[in-house]
N, C-alpha and C positions, 0 to 999 in steps of 0.2 A: 504494500500500500504506500503510495507516494504522498498522499495528502497528509498535512500536519495534523496531529491530534492536539487540540487546543481547548483548555478550560478557561472560561471567563466567569468570574464571580460577579454577582450583582448584574446579571446579564438580561434581566427581564425588562428593564426600562433605562432611559437616559443614556449616559455615556456607555454603559455596559452593553446596551442594545446596539448602539452605533458600532462599537468594537466588534461585536458578534456578527453584525451584518457584513462588515468589511472583510473579516477573516473568512466567513463563509463564502463570500464572493471570490476570494482568492483561491478557494478550493479546500480550505481546512474542514476537518470534521470537528465542529464546535460543540463542546459540552457546556451548556449554560447552567450555572449554579445561581440559585436565588431562594429566598424564603417565601416568595409570593407565587404560589402554584398557578393561580389564574393568569397572572401577568406572564409567567413563563409559557403557558399554553398559547397566549397571544403572540409572544415573540417567536415561538416555534412555527406557528402558522404563517407569520409574516416572512420569516426567512425561507421556509420551505416553499412558499409561493413564488419566491424568486429563484428557486432551483438550488438553494443551499442546504447543507446538512446540519441540523441543529438538534441536539439531544437535551431534553429538559431534566434536571435533577434538583430536587429540593434539598438544599444544604444551608445550614446555619453556620457561618464562618466563625462564630464565637464558640462553637462546640467542637473540640478537638476530635471527638469520636466521629462526628459528621465529616470533618475534613479528611481524616484517614480513610474512612469508608468510601468517600467520593473518589479519592485518588486510587484506591485499590480497585474500585469498580472500573475506572477508566483503563487501568493497566490490564485487568482481566478481560475486558471486552475488546480492547484494541491493541494490546501488546506493548504499548509505550505511551509516554507523554512527552510531547515536543515543546509545548507552549503553555505557560501559566500566566494569566492576566488577573492580578488582584485588584479588582475595581470596586468591590462592594464598600459602601460608606454611608454614614448617616450624619446629620447635623441638626441644629435647632437655632433659629435666629434669636439671639439674646445678647443683651449688654453684659459686659464683664461682671458687673455687680449683681446681676440677676441669675447667673449660672449656679447650678446646684450640684451636689454630690452625685445625684442620679444622672444628671447630664454628663458629668465626668465619666462615670462608670459605663454608660451606654455608648458614648462616642468613642472612648478609648477602647472599649471591648471590640467594637466592629472595626474601627479605622486603623488601630495600631496592633492589638492582639491578633485580630483576624488576619491582617496582612502578614504579620510575622510568621504565624504558624501555617498558613497556606503556603507561603514561600518556602518554609522549612520542609514541609511534606512534599512539595513539588520537587525541591532540590534532591531529596533522597531518591525520588523516582528517576531523576535525570543523571545521577552520578556516573553511571556507566555509559550513558548514551549521549550526554550533552543536551542542551536545550536553551530556551530563552524564557526569562521571567520579566514581566513588566508590572510595576506597581503604580497605581494611580494615586499621585499626591495632589498638589494643587498649588496655585500661586500663593495660597494662604501659608504654605510652608516657608515662604520668604517674607512673611509679615505683612501681606497685603492688608491694608487697614480696613477694607470693606468686606473682609471675610465674615461669614455668618456668626462666628463667635470665637473667642480666644482658645477654648478647648479644642474646637475643630482645627484651628491653625496649629496648635501644639501637636495634635495627632498626625497632621500631615507633615510637620517637621520631622517627627519620628519616622515616618515612612521614607523620607529622603535619606535619613541617616542609616536606617537598616538596609536600604538599597545599596549604599556605598560599601557598607561592611560586608554584605553578602557577595558583592561583585568581587572583592578581593579574595574571599574564601573560596568561591566557586569557580573563578576563572580557570584554574588549572584543570578543572573537570570539563571544560568546554561549555560551561553554562554562563550566559550573559545575564546580567541583572541591571535593569534600568528603571527609572521613574519618569513618568510624564507629569507635567504640572499645568493642567489646563487653566485658562483664565475663564472669562465669562462665556458660558456655553448654554445653548438653547436646550434646557432640560426642564422637566416638571418642577424640580427643586428650585431652579433659578426663577421660573415664572411665579411660583408661589411666594418666593422672597420679594420679588418686585411688587406683587399684588399686596402683600402685607405692608410694605413700605409706603405704597401709594395710599392705602387706607389710613395708616397712622398719620401721614402728613396731609391728608385731605386733598390730594392732587390726582390727576389722571395717571393711569398705568403708563401710558405713552410718554408722559413727562419724566417719570422715573427711569424708564428705559433709555430715553434720550440723554439724560444726565449721566447715566452709567456709561453709555457708549462714548460719550465725549471724553472720557478718561483713557480711552483706548486709541493709540495712534492710528490704527487702521479704521477706526470708527465702526467696527463690526464685531459681532460675537462669533464664537465657533459653532459649527454644526457638530452633532455627535459623530457623524461620519468622518469629519476632518480629524477629530481626535483618533478615530479608528484607523485612519490611514497612517498616522504616526506609529501606532502600535504595530500595524502590519509591517512597516519598515523595520522597526526594532526587533521584530521576530523573524525577519527574513535572512536569507544567506548573505545578503549584501551588508548586513550589520553585524557580522560575526566578530568584528573587532571593536564594536561599540559597547562599552559596559561601564557601570558605575556612574552613569550620567543622570542628571535631573533636567529633562528637556521641557522648556516652556512652550506652550501652544496658547498664546495669549494676545496676539496682535501687537506686541511691544508694550503691553501694560506694565510689566515689571522689568526694570533695567537689569542687565547682567552685572 
């Protein structure tokens, strides 16, 4: 089998769905992990209608038993794992002074713990064969002031750091590990944040969107597929010597 076997976490919606679409279009056998069974079914129908191969698996990335079982099933069914995209993430729009311990536990559990142990489990499966791991961080990892909250930003900073550490450890085994740092991207989460800000400020949604995009040099947001195209590159043979990087996809929003 020549197609890459690729797992994408948080694949049912948003950036994860965009990544899954692009990898499936490339010819990968995409295994989509998510906790939302109904949304996974819709994603599967969407990708299958375009001729792609998408397998839905309900996995909670905060549960190490789920992670190990999901990796084991992929190996049992397909003989190998070539690509792991750790995309699943959560957030909550909140001021620094309003964040709670429950927010800390939930956001760190999914965004940091989930990424770390999915990365670790995938690496174990790739030690003999090589492969590519991509972790979804954010411009929030660089301290983007308009991130949804400080805990979210801290979790994404952790993703960038664990990516660089893993790249050094796993490079001798032919495994590349990179992070992507998307800026403003057209997702349900982004649209909800804009709507909440508009309601709080008593202004139209279009005004909030325009203000936000004025901070981006290109004056536009990402599509989910544009983020997927970067993942496709980082997991391609053309990027075999690209590792330990945190690559911004942000229209120039954050300076290097």
